[in-house]
ZAMARGU-4260 file (C-alpha; in steps of 0.2 Angstrom, whole numbers, plus 5000, padded with zeros to 4 digits):
<rodrens>
0) 5626/5511/5272 | 5613/5522/5265 | 5608/5539/5271 | 5592/5532/5279 | 5602/5519/5288
5) 5615/5532/5295 | 5600/5542/5302 | 5593/5527/5310 | 5610/5522/5317 | 5611/5540/5325
10) 5593/5537/5333 | 5599/5520/5339 | 5614/5528/5347 | 5603/5540/5356 | 5591/5527/5362
15) 5605/5516/5369 | 5612/5531/5378 | 5595/5534/5386 | 5593/5516/5391 | 5610/5516/5399
20) 5604/5530/5411 | 5593/5517/5419 | 5600/5507/5434 | 5589/5492/5429 | 5596/5491/5411
25) 5614/5493/5417 | 5611/5480/5430 | 5604/5468/5417 | 5619/5470/5406 | 5631/5467/5420
30) 5622/5451/5425 | 5623/5445/5407 | 5642/5450/5406 | 5638/5462/5392 | 5649/5478/5393
35) 5639/5494/5394 | 5649/5501/5380 | 5638/5511/5369 | 5647/5510/5352 | 5649/5491/5354
40) 5630/5489/5358 | 5626/5500/5344 | 5636/5490/5332 | 5629/5473/5338 | 5611/5479/5337
45) 5613/5488/5321 | 5620/5473/5312 | 5606/5463/5318 | 5593/5476/5313 | 5601/5476/5295
50) 5601/5457/5294 | 5583/5454/5301 | 5574/5469/5296 | 5568/5470/5314 | 5552/5461/5312
55) 5552/5452/5328 | 5564/5439/5321 | 5574/5429/5333 | 5591/5421/5328 | 5604/5412/5337
60) 5604/5399/5351 | 5604/5407/5369 | 5604/5391/5378 | 5619/5391/5390 | 5621/5409/5388
65) 5617/5424/5399 | 5604/5436/5391 | 5600/5454/5394 | 5585/5463/5387 | 5586/5482/5383
70) 5570/5492/5381 | 5573/5504/5367 | 5563/5518/5358 | 5571/5522/5342 | 5564/5536/5331
75) 5547/5534/5340 | 5547/5515/5338 | 5549/5505/5354 | 5557/5487/5355 | 5564/5475/5367
80) 5582/5470/5361 | 5589/5454/5368 | 5608/5453/5369 | 5618/5438/5375 | 5636/5434/5378
85) 5639/5416/5372 | 5650/5403/5378 | 5663/5409/5365 | 5663/5426/5374 | 5655/5435/5359
90) 5641/5446/5361 | 5626/5444/5349 | 5609/5452/5347 | 5597/5437/5346 | 5580/5446/5345
95) 5572/5462/5342 | 5553/5462/5347 | 5543/5477/5342 | 5532/5485/5356 | 5517/5494/5351
100) 5507/5508/5360 | 5520/5519/5368 | 5538/5523/5372 | 5550/5518/5386 | 5555/5531/5399
105) 5573/5529/5405 | 5582/5537/5420 | 5583/5537/5439 | 5566/5536/5447 | 5565/5554/5454
110) 5571/5560/5437 | 5557/5552/5427 | 5543/5556/5440 | 5527/5560/5431 | 5533/5554/5414
115) 5526/5537/5414 | 5509/5530/5416 | 5512/5511/5414 | 5524/5498/5416 | 5530/5486/5402
120) 5531/5469/5409 | 5543/5458/5398 | 5547/5440/5400 | 5563/5431/5394 | 5553/5421/5382
125) 5548/5437/5373 | 5531/5440/5379 | 5526/5457/5385 | 5510/5466/5392 | 5506/5483/5399
130) 5503/5485/5418 | 5494/5501/5424 | 5504/5512/5436 | 5512/5528/5440 | 5527/5536/5450
135) 5515/5545/5462 | 5514/5528/5471 | 5532/5526/5473 | 5541/5543/5476 | 5553/5545/5484
140) 5557/5527/5483 | 5563/5516/5469 | 5552/5505/5457 | 5565/5491/5458 | 5563/5490/5477
145) 5544/5487/5475 | 5546/5474/5461 | 5560/5464/5470 | 5550/5463/5486 | 5535/5456/5476
150) 5547/5445/5467 | 5553/5438/5484 | 5535/5435/5490 | 5531/5426/5473 | 5546/5414/5478
155) 5538/5411/5494 | 5550/5421/5505 | 5542/5430/5519 | 5546/5449/5518 | 5541/5465/5527
160) 5534/5481/5520 | 5544/5492/5508 | 5537/5508/5514 | 5531/5514/5531 | 5519/5529/5532
165) 5523/5535/5550 | 5511/5546/5559 | 5522/5552/5573 | 5510/5566/5579 | 5491/5568/5581
170) 5494/5587/5584 | 5491/5600/5570 | 5490/5619/5570 | 5478/5619/5555 | 5459/5614/5557
175) 5455/5611/5538 | 5437/5609/5535 | 5440/5593/5524 | 5452/5585/5536 | 5449/5566/5537
180) 5459/5564/5553 | 5451/5578/5564 | 5437/5567/5571 | 5448/5554/5578 | 5462/5566/5583
185) 5449/5575/5594 | 5445/5559/5604 | 5460/5562/5615 | 5467/5579/5622 | 5484/5572/5628
190) 5497/5559/5622 | 5496/5565/5604 | 5515/5563/5601 | 5524/5547/5599 | 5537/5544/5612
195) 5554/5549/5604 | 5564/5534/5609 | 5551/5523/5603 | 5551/5532/5586 | 5570/5530/5584
200) 5569/5512/5590 | 5556/5508/5577 | 5567/5516/5563 | 5582/5505/5568 | 5571/5489/5568
205) 5564/5494/5551 | 5581/5496/5544 | 5585/5478/5549 | 5568/5473/5541 | 5574/5481/5524
210) 5561/5495/5524 | 5567/5507/5510 | 5556/5522/5513 | 5548/5531/5528 | 5535/5544/5525
215) 5532/5555/5540 | 5513/5559/5537 | 5497/5561/5547 | 5487/5560/5557 | 5493/5577/5563
220) 5507/5587/5555 | 5524/5578/5558 | 5532/5595/5560 | 5524/5596/5577 | 5536/5582/5584
225) 5551/5590/5591 | 5562/5574/5587 | 5557/5574/5569 | 5575/5580/5563 | 5583/5567/5573
230) 5572/5554/5565 | 5575/5559/5547 | 5594/5560/5551 | 5593/5542/5558 | 5584/5536/5543
235) 5597/5543/5531 | 5611/5535/5542 | 5602/5518/5540 | 5600/5520/5521 | 5581/5524/5522
240) 5574/5537/5510 | 5562/5549/5519 | 5547/5560/5514 | 5538/5573/5525 | 5520/5578/5521
245) 5515/5594/5529 | 5503/5609/5529 | 5519/5620/5530 | 5513/5630/5545 | 5528/5625/5556
250) 5541/5625/5542 | 5556/5635/5548 | 5573/5639/5541 | 5581/5629/5556 | 5574/5613/5548
255) 5581/5615/5531 | 5599/5609/5535 | 5593/5592/5542 | 5581/5590/5527 | 5595/5593/5514
260) 5607/5582/5524 | 5594/5568/5523 | 5589/5572/5505 | 5571/5572/5511 | 5556/5573/5499
265) 5546/5588/5506 | 5528/5589/5500 | 5518/5604/5506 | 5499/5607/5506 | 5497/5623/5495
270) 5478/5625/5496 | 5477/5643/5492 | 5485/5658/5484 | 5480/5671/5496 | 5480/5672/5515
275) 5461/5675/5517 | 5457/5659/5507 | 5470/5649/5516 | 5464/5654/5533 | 5446/5650/5528
280) 5451/5632/5522 | 5463/5629/5536 | 5452/5636/5550 | 5465/5649/5555 | 5461/5667/5559
285) 5477/5673/5565 | 5493/5678/5555 | 5503/5663/5561 | 5506/5655/5544 | 5504/5668/5530
290) 5507/5661/5512 | 5522/5673/5510 | 5530/5665/5526 | 5529/5648/5519 | 5534/5652/5502
295) 5549/5662/5508 | 5555/5647/5517 | 5553/5636/5502 | 5563/5648/5491 | 5577/5647/5504
300) 5576/5628/5503 | 5577/5628/5484 | 5592/5640/5485 | 5601/5629/5497 | 5596/5613/5488
305) 5603/5619/5472 | 5619/5625/5480 | 5621/5608/5488 | 5616/5597/5473 | 5618/5608/5458
310) 5608/5603/5442 | 5604/5586/5450 | 5594/5595/5464 | 5576/5590/5458 | 5582/5572/5456
315) 5591/5570/5472 | 5579/5579/5483 | 5562/5582/5475 | 5550/5596/5481 | 5532/5594/5479
320) 5515/5602/5483 | 5497/5596/5483 | 5481/5607/5482 | 5464/5601/5487 | 5451/5607/5475
325) 5437/5616/5485 | 5423/5628/5480 | 5432/5641/5491 | 5448/5640/5481 | 5441/5636/5464
330) 5445/5654/5457 | 5463/5653/5463 | 5468/5637/5455 | 5479/5644/5441 | 5487/5657/5454
335) 5491/5642/5466 | 5500/5634/5451 | 5510/5650/5448 | 5514/5652/5466 | 5521/5634/5467
340) 5531/5637/5451 | 5538/5653/5456 | 5543/5647/5473 | 5553/5633/5465 | 5543/5617/5468
345) 5546/5604/5455 | 5528/5598/5454 | 5511/5601/5461 | 5496/5589/5461 | 5478/5596/5461
350) 5467/5583/5471 | 5449/5579/5473 | 5442/5579/5491 | 5436/5561/5494 | 5424/5553/5506
355) 5405/5555/5508 | 5409/5564/5525 | 5418/5578/5516 | 5409/5579/5500 | 5409/5596/5491
360) 5398/5602/5477 | 5403/5615/5464 | 5391/5626/5455 | 5391/5626/5436 | 5400/5643/5436
365) 5413/5636/5447 | 5416/5621/5436 | 5417/5632/5421 | 5430/5643/5430 | 5440/5627/5435
370) 5440/5621/5417 | 5446/5637/5411 | 5460/5638/5424 | 5465/5620/5420 | 5467/5625/5402
375) 5478/5640/5407 | 5489/5629/5418 | 5492/5616/5404 | 5496/5629/5391 | 5505/5643/5401
380) 5511/5636/5418 | 5516/5618/5417 | 5532/5614/5409 | 5546/5601/5408 | 5554/5609/5423
385) 5537/5611/5433 | 5525/5597/5432 | 5507/5599/5436 | 5495/5585/5438 | 5476/5588/5436
390) 5462/5577/5441 | 5456/5563/5430 | 5440/5559/5441 | 5425/5569/5444 | 5427/5583/5456
395) 5414/5577/5468 | 5419/5559/5467 | 5416/5551/5484 | 5427/5536/5481 | 5428/5519/5472
400) 5421/5502/5476 | 5438/5493/5478 | 5433/5475/5474 | 5428/5481/5457 | 5446/5485/5453
405) 5457/5472/5463 | 5455/5456/5472 | 5468/5457/5486 | 5474/5472/5497 | 5493/5472/5495
410) 5496/5490/5501 | 5491/5484/5519 | 5507/5474/5521 | 5518/5482/5507 | 5516/5500/5512
415) 5512/5499/5531 | 5504/5513/5541 | 5510/5516/5559 | 5503/5529/5570 | 5503/5534/5588
420) 5495/5520/5598 | 5484/5518/5613 | 5497/5528/5623 | 5513/5537/5617 | 5524/5523/5621
425) 5516/5511/5609 | 5514/5512/5590 | 5498/5505/5581 | 5499/5496/5564 | 5483/5499/5554
430) 5479/5492/5537 | 5480/5508/5527 | 5476/5527/5527 | 5457/5524/5527 | 5459/5516/5544
435) 5470/5529/5551 | 5465/5533/5569 | 5459/5515/5573 | 5475/5513/5584 | 5474/5530/5592
440) 5456/5534/5595 | 5448/5532/5613 | 5442/5514/5617 | 5424/5510/5612 | 5417/5493/5618
445) 5404/5494/5605 | 5416/5496/5590 | 5431/5485/5589 | 5447/5492/5582 | 5452/5488/5564
450) 5471/5486/5566 | 5484/5473/5566 | 5491/5477/5583 | 5503/5488/5592 | 5522/5489/5592
455) 5534/5491/5606 | 5553/5489/5607 | 5552/5470/5605 | 5539/5468/5592 | 5541/5469/5573
460) 5528/5473/5559 | 5533/5457/5551 | 5528/5448/5567 | 5511/5457/5568 | 5507/5453/5549
465) 5511/5434/5552 | 5498/5433/5567 | 5482/5423/5563 | 5472/5439/5568 | 5481/5449/5554
470) 5478/5435/5541 | 5459/5435/5545 | 5458/5454/5544 | 5467/5454/5527 | 5455/5441/5520
475) 5441/5453/5523 | 5449/5466/5511 | 5444/5474/5499 | 5426/5468/5501 | 5425/5476/5518
480) 5430/5493/5512 | 5416/5505/5506 | 5430/5515/5496 | 5448/5514/5494 | 5461/5528/5494
485) 5475/5516/5488 | 5466/5510/5473 | 5479/5514/5460 | 5493/5507/5471 | 5483/5491/5474
490) 5480/5489/5455 | 5498/5491/5451 | 5504/5480/5464 | 5492/5466/5460 | 5496/5467/5441
495) 5515/5466/5445 | 5512/5451/5457 | 5501/5442/5444 | 5515/5444/5431 | 5528/5438/5443
500) 5517/5423/5448 | 5516/5418/5430 | 5535/5421/5427 | 5546/5426/5441 | 5559/5432/5429
505) 5548/5446/5422 | 5556/5463/5421 | 5546/5479/5422 | 5551/5495/5413 | 5543/5512/5414
510) 5532/5516/5399 | 5522/5531/5393 | 5507/5525/5383 | 5502/5535/5367 | 5486/5541/5376
515) 5494/5548/5391 | 5489/5566/5397 | 5493/5577/5411 | 5488/5571/5428 | 5486/5553/5425
520) 5482/5543/5441 | 5488/5557/5453 | 5472/5565/5458
</rodrens>
């Protein structure tokens, strides 16, 4: 073996070690009966590389054998390596297929959050294609859960949603100038909180329906619901991952233990670096929720999280922030990023305010300031330990025409939105975040509600989605929508579904394209 070969062998050893960090790779090896022993795999693959020169050559007959495909990136070169255990019990590498245009990303879903901007779809026959996507559409869930649900649907098996966005409250201590939910929340002055028993009953039913993630969202701020700790604890007991999206006004240290016990992904709106700007944007003129108070609780959460989970804290229980880009906070963008980093957040996403009703305009001076601060963030604030996602779209973008990008709205049934219904004892299922409030707002005989229906203790989401009315409503999307807040999710789900319809055995691997930059798809 030459010195060059020895160097490549070391690279192969590292690449295999990285691949074996991925649950999907280990599972594929197990199904194929291939031991996940690094030195054995390295030797088998290395022998094949030396013999075949790794030019996409395929040798051996895998008929009657079980195959496993490993996505590897060795010294910057990506490849799909197919291993089989033959009828004689021997393990052979039967093909190495070069993959151009990027590198595979391995690891647990939360651990590789923000590191991939596409999926490499690979078939057993050796074909591959790149599917657009990013982890922002999945966190805190698992990619495999979404893929396997779509695989089951491709087989014709009726399945419910993977994720529920659960709006348990229509109350909020903030009054943000850009809040999309304020108009419909104001249509009722009472009955803004979902009945606690109904909330817990629904979670139990969703566990039976194999829901994998419940995100407590809004609507209002979920922290206004007194039974939220009980709800996240029940989710954890039932094996459902949880997330809480909050403005942080009501984040108290008394809530931290339930969050840590449930390993809840907490995401806080951090729209300012100073109290004056926060109060201006959030419509607060009192000292109820100063930045120092919110950040102080976050620091305590970070301390307890690390004490509980050690070096795996960010993977086990990620902590994120979002920040809406507005003319009033344009000059604080870099300071907001620094504040998030110093508080201990794992990532922050700067986002564009969408929708014609909330359109904002920036002066030339403000745009120049923002670009300078984006540069500062990239070069001096963002790091491997603190990810920052910056907008890839125009800062005054009012939305997309969804039918230009996808043909079928899959998020409406794949990631269901459930909110407070016509009364607290009922929960309404609406198509997506764009139609939030349709189940909650006051009755209007001149404007029919756009929703699938209401849930009670005896009705399931799967039942509602199967009704003829729901099928007719789904058929109107995306043409009926003037814009779409779930465009990237729908594009990713549609491309995955297309690949599975062509070949149900297709596997999907996180992939970082060569042209990927900060903030892809997140804002």
